[in-house]
N, C-alpha and C positions, 0 to 999 in steps of 0.2 A: 503493500499500499504505499503510495506516495504521501509524504507528510508536508504540510503547508504550515506557515506561521505568520503572525502579524505583531506589530508593536503599536501601541496606543500611549500617548501622552495627555495627561490632563492637568489642570491647575492643582488639584488636590484630591486624595481619596480619603475621607473621613467618615462618611456615613456608613454605620454598621448595617443599616437596613439595605443599602445598595450592595454592599459587599455580600450580604446573605443571599441576595437575589443572584449575583454573579457566581456565588458558590453553587447554588442550585442549577444555573444554566450550565456551568462547566460539567457537572454530573450528567445533566440531561443530553448534553451535546458530545459527551464522551471525549473531552479534550483536556489537555493540561493547560492551566493558567497560572501565572506568577504575577502578583502584585506587589508594587511598593506602595504602602498604604500608611496612613497616620499623619500625613502632612503634605507639604509641596516639595518637589512635584509629584503627581501621581503617575505611575508608570504601570503599564499592563502588557504582558507578553502571553500570547496564546500559541499553542501547538497542536495540531491534529489533522484529520482529514480536511480536505478542501470545504466541504460543506459545514463542518463543525467550526472552522476558523471564521468563515464568512458569517455563520450564525452567531458566533460570540462577538464579533464586531458589531453586528447589528443590535444585539442585546445591550452592549455599552452604549451605543448611540441613543437608544431608546430611553436610557437612564438620564440623558441630557447633563453629562459632566460638563462643569465650567472649563472653557478653554480646550475642548475635545480636539485633539489633533491625532489623525491616523498617520503616525510617523513613518510606518512601513506597511503598505497594503497587504493583504493576504497574498503570499507568494510561495512557491515550491522551495523547500529548504535544499540548498545546494552544498551543504558541508557535512562534516561528520556527525553533526547534531541529529541528522536524520536517522542515524543507527541508535542513537541514545534513547532508551525506553524510559519515558517519563510516566509517573502514575496519573491516572485521570483524577481530575479534581482541581480545586483552587488552593494555591499555597501563597503565603504572604511573607514579605521581608519588611524590615523597618527602615533600612537605609539604602540610599542610592549606591553605596559601596556593596552591601550584600547583593543587590540586584546585579551589579556589574560582575561580581564573583560568579553568580548563577549563569550569566551570559558567557563568561570565560570558560566555564566548566563544560558548556555544551559547544565549544568553539565558534561562538558568535560574537566575540568581542568587536571585531572590525565592523561587521554588519550593524551591531547595536550602536556603535559609536557614530557611524555614518547617519543612521536613522535619527539619532538624538541630536545631531548637529555638532558633536564633540570634534570631529575631525574634518 
């Protein structure tokens, strides 16, 4: 199965009600989602089938996050990350540093830095 991923940036992710909705969506869509929550900036990464990732992005858009920006549209994963098996569901980190480490672990550092505008 081909794996796709997307990256979303928002002003912040603080609403536990919205996070609960996203957790439910990740389970229903059978995708892996990583959130940097608790403050500014809000960052979301999603990985799964093409349908699941597009569904995830639509779910986030419907929640009307402030300063929603689709930093990287759903696209086929072209790195070794496609071989890494991530569990289904939503996972959270508290800092951008932890989020960056998760991207590095998946071999996505360069992709993530470009999408975020760091390079």
